[in-house]
Short mmCIF file of the C-alpha atoms (twelve columns), coordinates in Angstrom:
data_MODEL
# 
_entry.id   MODEL 
# 
loop_
_atom_site.group_PDB 
_atom_site.id 
_atom_site.type_symbol 
_atom_site.label_atom_id 
_atom_site.label_alt_id 
_atom_site.label_comp_id 
_atom_site.label_asym_id 
_atom_site.label_seq_id 
_atom_site.Cartn_x 
_atom_site.Cartn_y 
_atom_site.Cartn_z 
_atom_site.pdbx_PDB_model_num 
ATOM 1  C CA . MET A 1  92.320  191.278 104.180 1 
ATOM 2  C CA . ASN A 2  94.232  191.253 107.458 1 
ATOM 3  C CA . PRO A 3  92.141  189.688 110.288 1 
ATOM 4  C CA . VAL A 4  93.310  192.330 112.782 1 
ATOM 5  C CA . TRP A 5  92.160  195.079 110.417 1 
ATOM 6  C CA . GLU A 6  88.797  193.310 109.968 1 
ATOM 7  C CA . LEU A 7  88.388  193.022 113.740 1 
ATOM 8  C CA . ALA A 8  89.249  196.694 114.283 1 
ATOM 9  C CA . THR A 9  86.899  197.973 111.595 1 
ATOM 10 C CA . GLY A 10 84.131  195.638 112.777 1 
ATOM 11 C CA . TRP A 11 84.561  196.882 116.331 1 
ATOM 12 C CA . LEU A 12 84.461  200.507 115.182 1 
ATOM 13 C CA . ALA A 13 81.306  199.857 113.166 1 
ATOM 14 C CA . LEU A 14 79.507  198.052 115.995 1 
ATOM 15 C CA . SER A 15 80.507  200.514 118.698 1 
ATOM 16 C CA . GLY A 16 79.673  203.399 116.349 1 
ATOM 17 C CA . ILE A 17 76.149  202.092 115.782 1 
ATOM 18 C CA . VAL A 18 75.592  201.662 119.525 1 
ATOM 19 C CA . SER A 19 76.972  205.140 120.241 1 
ATOM 20 C CA . PHE A 20 74.859  206.734 117.505 1 
ATOM 21 C CA . ALA A 21 71.713  205.086 118.862 1 
ATOM 22 C CA . LEU A 22 72.545  206.156 122.415 1 
ATOM 23 C CA . MET A 23 73.004  209.767 121.261 1 
ATOM 24 C CA . GLY A 24 69.519  209.650 119.727 1 
ATOM 25 C CA . PHE A 25 68.074  208.076 122.851 1 
ATOM 26 C CA . ASP A 26 69.684  210.703 125.085 1 
ATOM 27 C CA . LYS A 27 68.348  213.476 122.849 1 
ATOM 28 C CA . HIS A 28 64.895  211.986 123.247 1 
ATOM 29 C CA . LEU A 29 65.380  211.913 127.029 1 
ATOM 30 C CA . ALA A 30 66.641  215.511 126.980 1 
ATOM 31 C CA . ARG A 31 63.241  216.698 125.777 1 
ATOM 32 C CA . GLY A 32 61.576  215.377 128.925 1 
ATOM 33 C CA . ALA A 33 62.475  215.198 132.564 1 
ATOM 34 C CA . GLY A 34 64.231  212.315 134.211 1 
ATOM 35 C CA . TRP A 35 67.206  210.049 133.726 1 
ATOM 36 C CA . ARG A 36 69.890  210.995 131.160 1 
ATOM 37 C CA . VAL A 37 73.018  209.404 129.763 1 
ATOM 38 C CA . SER A 38 76.075  210.989 131.368 1 
ATOM 39 C CA . GLU A 39 78.779  212.694 129.346 1 
ATOM 40 C CA . LYS A 40 81.288  210.334 130.962 1 
ATOM 41 C CA . THR A 41 79.445  207.463 129.301 1 
ATOM 42 C CA . PHE A 42 79.756  209.140 125.902 1 
ATOM 43 C CA . PHE A 43 83.452  209.837 126.546 1 
ATOM 44 C CA . ALA A 44 84.008  206.187 127.479 1 
ATOM 45 C CA . LEU A 45 82.172  205.036 124.357 1 
ATOM 46 C CA . ALA A 46 84.200  207.413 122.193 1 
ATOM 47 C CA . LEU A 47 87.490  206.168 123.620 1 
ATOM 48 C CA . ALA A 48 86.323  202.559 123.297 1 
ATOM 49 C CA . GLY A 49 85.726  202.986 119.567 1 
ATOM 50 C CA . GLY A 50 82.310  204.582 119.234 1 
ATOM 51 C CA . VAL A 51 83.775  207.990 118.493 1 
ATOM 52 C CA . PHE A 52 82.435  208.172 114.959 1 
ATOM 53 C CA . GLY A 53 78.939  207.211 116.152 1 
ATOM 54 C CA . VAL A 54 79.069  209.915 118.818 1 
ATOM 55 C CA . LEU A 55 80.141  212.479 116.211 1 
ATOM 56 C CA . ALA A 56 77.499  211.360 113.728 1 
ATOM 57 C CA . GLY A 57 74.814  211.318 116.422 1 
ATOM 58 C CA . SER A 58 75.807  214.758 117.620 1 
ATOM 59 C CA . GLY A 59 75.351  216.101 114.114 1 
ATOM 60 C CA . ALA A 60 72.238  214.134 113.199 1 
ATOM 61 C CA . PHE A 61 70.350  214.825 116.405 1 
ATOM 62 C CA . HIS A 62 71.862  218.274 117.085 1 
ATOM 63 C CA . HIS A 63 72.784  216.906 120.479 1 
ATOM 64 C CA . LYS A 64 75.638  218.367 122.522 1 
ATOM 65 C CA . SER A 65 77.063  219.900 119.344 1 
ATOM 66 C CA . ARG A 66 77.231  223.390 120.894 1 
ATOM 67 C CA . LYS A 67 78.984  222.185 124.028 1 
ATOM 68 C CA . SER A 68 82.626  222.904 123.181 1 
ATOM 69 C CA . SER A 69 84.121  220.980 126.106 1 
ATOM 70 C CA . PHE A 70 82.181  217.858 125.075 1 
ATOM 71 C CA . MET A 71 83.133  218.208 121.418 1 
ATOM 72 C CA . ALA A 72 86.805  218.809 122.275 1 
ATOM 73 C CA . VAL A 73 87.061  215.493 124.114 1 
ATOM 74 C CA . VAL A 74 85.207  213.629 121.373 1 
ATOM 75 C CA . LEU A 75 87.358  215.195 118.637 1 
ATOM 76 C CA . LEU A 76 90.511  214.280 120.562 1 
ATOM 77 C CA . SER A 77 89.217  210.703 120.692 1 
ATOM 78 C CA . ALA A 78 88.674  210.832 116.919 1 
ATOM 79 C CA . VAL A 79 92.247  211.998 116.347 1 
ATOM 80 C CA . LEU A 80 93.566  209.187 118.552 1 
ATOM 81 C CA . TRP A 81 91.496  206.575 116.726 1 
ATOM 82 C CA . LEU A 82 92.490  207.889 113.306 1 
ATOM 83 C CA . ALA A 83 96.166  207.830 114.298 1 
ATOM 84 C CA . GLY A 84 95.719  204.285 115.583 1 
ATOM 85 C CA . LEU A 85 94.038  203.199 112.351 1 
ATOM 86 C CA . VAL A 86 96.785  204.746 110.258 1 
ATOM 87 C CA . GLU A 87 99.388  202.883 112.308 1 
ATOM 88 C CA . LEU A 88 97.396  199.642 112.076 1 
ATOM 89 C CA . ALA A 89 97.158  200.060 108.307 1 
ATOM 90 C CA . ARG A 90 100.905 200.645 108.154 1 
ATOM 91 C CA . LEU A 91 101.604 197.525 110.199 1 
ATOM 92 C CA . ALA A 92 99.153  195.494 108.122 1 
ATOM 93 C CA . GLY A 93 101.056 196.473 104.993 1 
ATOM 94 C CA . PHE A 94 98.473  198.696 103.350 1 
ATOM 95 C CA . PRO A 95 100.040 201.255 100.989 1 
# 
């Protein structure tokens, strides 16, 4: 397998796990009062590669899933990452 492809998929997996866990942690914090994870942090994580973890966490924890402005930005990040992965696969010679 292409080392660049392995690095990209490894990064997506690691950042996805971190993002998923942070969504669960923020949902836990949302039930009480006090400090919360900002949406800007989730947007940054999504753009940095944790987009699939943010989406999975949103669905699994029912967290921010009704907030259309949040979901729009995260879905746009998903489209950008998918387009990037398709292009990377093309450059790596995958059929």
